C-alpha positions in Angstrom: 139.7 111.6 97.8 138.6 114.3 100.3 134.9 115.1 99.9 133.6 118.7 100.1 131.3 119.9 102.9 127.9 121.4 102.6 126.4 123.9 105.1 123.1 123.6 106.8 121.7 126.5 104.8 122.8 124.9 101.5 121.1 121.6 102.4 118.0 123.5 103.5 118.0 125.1 100.0 118.1 121.7 98.4 115.2 120.5 100.4 113.2 123.6 99.6 113.9 123.2 95.9 113.0 119.5 96.2 116.4 118.5 94.8 117.2 114.8 94.7 119.3 114.4 97.7 120.0 111.4 100.1 120.9 112.2 103.7 122.9 109.4 105.3 123.1 109.5 109.1 126.2 107.6 110.3 125.7 108.2 114.1 125.2 105.4 116.6 121.5 104.4 116.9 121.1 106.0 120.3 122.1 109.4 119.0 119.8 109.1 116.0 116.9 108.2 118.3 117.5 111.5 120.1 117.0 113.7 117.0 117.5 113.4 113.2 117.0 115.0 109.8 113.5 114.2 108.5 113.7 111.6 105.6 117.3 110.6 106.3 118.5 107.0 106.1 120.7 105.5 108.7 123.8 103.3 109.0 125.4 102.9 112.4 128.9 103.3 111.1 130.7 105.2 113.8 133.0 102.4 115.1 133.9 101.1 111.6 134.6 104.7 110.4 137.0 105.2 113.4 138.8 102.0 112.4 139.2 103.2 108.8 137.0 100.5 107.3 136.5 101.6 103.7 133.9 98.8 103.1 131.5 100.1 105.7 128.9 101.2 103.1 129.4 98.4 100.6 126.3 96.6 101.7 124.1 99.7 101.0 122.5 100.3 97.6 123.3 104.0 97.4 122.6 105.8 94.1 125.5 107.3 92.3 123.5 109.8 90.3 122.2 111.9 93.3 123.8 114.0 96.0 124.6 112.1 99.2 125.0 114.2 102.3 126.5 112.4 105.3 125.7 113.6 108.8 127.0 112.9 112.3 127.0 114.7 115.7 129.5 117.5 114.9 130.9 116.9 111.4 133.9 114.7 112.0 132.7 111.1 111.4 130.5 112.3 108.5 133.7 113.7 106.8 135.3 110.3 107.1 132.1 108.8 105.6 131.9 111.3 102.8 135.6 110.8 101.9 135.0 107.0 101.6 132.0 107.5 99.4 133.7 110.1 97.2 136.6 107.7 96.7 134.1 105.2 95.4 132.6 107.6 92.9 129.6 109.0 94.8 128.6 112.7 94.8 129.2 112.9 98.5 129.3 115.8 100.9 129.7 116.1 104.7 127.3 118.3 106.6 129.3 121.1 108.3 128.8 121.0 112.1 126.7 117.8 112.0 123.5 117.9 113.9 124.7 120.8 116.0 125.1 122.7 112.7 121.5 121.6 111.7 120.2 122.8 115.1 119.1 126.3 113.9 117.8 125.4 110.4 114.2 126.3 110.0 111.3 126.3 107.7 107.7 127.5 107.8 104.1 126.4 107.3 101.2 128.9 107.0 97.5 129.0 107.9 95.5 131.9 106.5 91.7 132.4 106.5 91.3 135.9 105.3 91.1 137.4 108.8 94.5 136.3 110.1 97.6 134.6 108.9 99.6 132.3 111.2 103.1 131.4 110.2 104.5 128.4 112.1 108.3 128.8 112.2 109.8 125.4 112.8 113.3 124.5 114.0 113.4 121.3 112.0 115.9 119.3 114.2 114.6 120.1 117.7 110.9 120.4 116.7 110.6 123.9 118.3 107.6 125.7 116.9 107.2 129.5 117.1 104.5 131.6 115.6 104.2 134.9 113.7 100.6 136.0 113.8 99.7 138.7 111.3 96.5 140.7 110.7 95.8 144.1 109.0 99.4 145.2 109.1 100.2 144.2 112.7 101.8 141.1 114.1 102.6 139.2 117.3 105.4 136.6 117.8 105.0 133.8 120.3 107.8 131.5 121.5 110.7 133.0 119.4 113.5 130.5 119.3 115.6 131.8 116.4 117.5 135.0 115.6 115.2 138.0 115.9 116.0 139.1 112.4 114.3 136.0 111.0 111.0 137.1 112.4 111.6 140.7 111.4 112.2 139.7 107.8 109.2 137.3 107.7 107.0 140.1 109.1 108.4 142.6 106.7 107.7 140.3 103.7 104.0 140.5 104.6 104.1 144.3 105.5 103.4 143.6 109.1 104.8 145.5 112.1 105.6 143.3 115.1 103.6 145.0 118.0 103.6 142.2 120.6 106.0 139.4 121.6 105.4 136.6 124.2 106.3 133.2 125.4 103.9 130.4 126.4 106.1 129.5 129.4 109.7 129.6 130.6 111.3 127.1 128.2 113.7 124.4 129.4 115.0 123.0 126.2 116.0 126.1 124.2 117.0 129.7 124.9 114.1 132.1 124.3 114.9 135.0 121.9 111.8 136.9 122.9 113.6 139.6 124.9 116.0 140.2 122.0 113.1 140.4 119.6 111.3 143.0 121.8 114.5 145.0 121.9 114.9 145.0 118.2 111.3 145.8 117.3 110.2 147.9 120.2 107.3 145.5 120.6 105.4 145.1 123.9 106.7 142.1 125.8 103.8 140.1 127.4 103.8 137.3 129.9 101.7 135.7 132.6 101.4 137.9 135.7 103.1 135.2 137.9 105.9 134.4 135.5 108.6 135.0 138.2 111.3 136.1 135.8 114.0 138.6 136.4 113.1 141.0 133.6 110.3 143.5 132.9 107.2 142.6 131.0 103.6 143.6 130.7 101.4 141.1 132.6 98.5 139.3 131.1 95.5 138.3 133.1 93.6 135.1 132.5 91.0 135.9 129.8 92.5 139.2 128.8 92.0 140.1 125.2 94.6 141.6 122.8 93.9 143.3 119.5 96.4 142.5 116.8 95.3 144.2 113.6 91.7 143.2 113.1 92.1 140.0 115.0 91.5 139.2 118.7 93.9 137.1 120.8 92.7 135.9 124.3 95.2 134.8 127.0 94.2 131.6 128.8 96.2 130.6 131.8 97.0 126.9 131.5 99.3 125.9 134.4 100.6 122.4 134.8 103.6 121.9 132.6 104.9 125.0 134.4 103.1 127.3 136.8 103.2 130.3 134.4 102.1 128.4 131.3 99.7 130.4 129.1 97.9 129.6 125.9 96.7 132.1 123.2 93.3 131.7 121.5 93.1 133.5 118.1 89.7 134.6 116.9 88.2 131.6 118.7 89.6 129.4 115.9 93.3 128.6 116.7 94.9 127.8 120.0 98.6 128.2 120.6 98.8 125.7 123.4 102.4 125.9 124.3 103.6 122.8 126.1 100.2 122.1 127.6 98.8 120.1 124.6 100.7 118.6 121.7 99.6 116.9 118.5 100.4 113.5 120.1 100.5 114.0 123.9 100.4 116.4 126.8 103.0 118.4 128.7 105.2 116.9 131.4 104.6 118.2 134.9 107.8 117.0 136.6 110.6 119.5 135.6 112.1 121.2 138.7 109.6 119.3 140.9 109.8 116.6 143.5 107.3 113.7 143.6 104.7 115.6 145.6 104.9 118.7 143.5 104.9 116.7 140.3 101.6 115.1 141.3 100.1 118.5 142.2 101.2 119.9 138.8 99.7 117.0 137.0 96.4 117.9 138.7 96.8 121.5 137.5 97.6 120.2 134.0 94.4 118.1 134.1 92.4 121.2 135.0 94.0 123.2 132.2 93.2 120.5 129.7 89.6 120.5 130.8 89.6 124.3 130.2 90.9 123.7 126.7 88.4 120.9 126.1 85.6 123.3 127.0 86.5 125.7 124.3 83.8 126.2 121.6 84.2 126.1 117.8 86.7 123.1 117.8 89.9 125.2 117.6 92.9 124.1 115.6 95.6 123.3 118.2 99.1 124.6 117.5 101.7 123.3 120.0 105.1 124.8 120.9 106.9 121.6 120.0 106.8 118.4 118.1 108.7 115.3 119.0 109.3 114.4 115.4 111.9 115.9 113.0 110.1 118.4 110.9 109.9 117.8 107.1 110.1 120.5 104.4 106.4 119.8 103.6 104.8 123.2 104.4 102.2 121.3 106.5 101.4 122.9 109.9 102.1 120.7 112.9 98.8 120.5 114.8 95.2 119.4 114.4 91.7 120.2 115.4 90.8 119.7 119.1 88.1 117.2 118.2 90.6 114.9 116.5 93.1 115.2 119.3 90.3 114.2 121.8 89.9 111.0 119.9 93.6 110.3 119.4 95.2 111.1 122.7 94.2 108.7 125.5 95.1 111.2 128.3 92.3 113.5 127.1 89.7 110.7 127.7 90.8 110.0 131.3 89.3 111.0 134.7 91.6 113.0 136.9 92.9 110.3 139.1 93.8 108.0 136.2 95.2 110.9 134.3 97.6 111.9 137.1 98.8 108.4 137.7 99.2 107.6 134.0 101.2 110.8 133.4 103.5 110.0 136.3 104.2 106.5 135.1 105.0 107.7 131.6 107.3 110.7 132.2 110.4 110.4 129.9 113.9 111.3 130.7 114.4 115.0 131.4 115.7 117.3 128.6 119.5 117.7 128.4 120.8 120.8 130.3 117.2 121.8 131.2 118.1 123.4 134.5 120.8 125.6 132.9 118.5 126.6 130.0 115.5 127.3 132.3 117.8 129.4 134.5 119.0 131.4 131.5 115.4 132.0 130.4 114.4 133.1 133.8 117.2 135.6 133.9 116.6 136.7 130.3 120.2 136.9 129.4 122.5 134.5 127.5 125.7 136.4 126.6 128.7 134.1 126.0 126.5 131.0 126.0 127.2 128.4 123.4 123.6 127.8 122.4 124.4 125.2 119.7 126.0 123.0 122.4 123.6 123.7 125.1 120.5 123.1 123.1 121.8 120.0 121.2 119.4 117.1 121.2 115.7 116.4 121.1 113.1 118.2 123.1 111.5 116.0 125.8 108.6 118.2 126.9 105.8 115.8 126.1 104.2 112.7 127.7 102.6 110.5 125.1 
């Protein structure tokens, strides 16, 4: 019996409605370790599926009264798995396009305090986090990583007009959609003065203030992960820290850098983190990425600076120890990062297969 398929959007809807669904990942363990669907279960079934082994799932206690969605890298092995399960009487579906098809699925979490509303827009597979900041009818989008229409519609649902767009740095693991969003909305495109990109933008000086509605956003240059990295402090309460500071680590300083430059950038990163540590009012840190698959839980990824200071050992180190520890713990570089960074520097990605190029986890943090 041939099982039907389910699209990423349809599976997203099931999660949002809290339907009873089991996601069964049938990829090799190494691929699952790279990125996965939050809450999924795993069976390394690839080889046996290719061999036509219909008993591959017989040792699993899978429920027959719920929907089971099988997932692989691109949707082929998962179809074999779903067919086997359907033949045995399970309500099985194969996820169309596999993890590549899940790449652009997103959800949101919201913070609102009466003065400002911050919507964290999360690409749930890659852990890319972008932000829609709204106040008194105006909005700003930072680190857009999805189709511009998504941000336009989200802003419209709150009666906000997008006035500004920006990135925290030149991204190396996904293609920025900020230029497209500026074009669609007519918003002012902001970036660090020394960004070194090939397109036009309005430069932001360190410490410069922006008014978005009735809220104030201050630009804070935080080089280290990249030379042009910039963070955004909202009403002295929330810090969009880009890839400088994460909820469980700090940015990596080695991309596009030799050993000597990596060490120098690690020193810059240390100085930037000291700047963040010196902020008053214990801001809530909102990073540009998370290394974990994002659940449909509506809980913002981030935490108060005071908590991160106690939980992230790097933030407790002196400079020399910090630099050496960072260098010793740098992970493998992100896939295709040189090509992606070059695209984002140029600001143009016509005829680029983004799903293929961006596939896989982000590796921007050292933890």
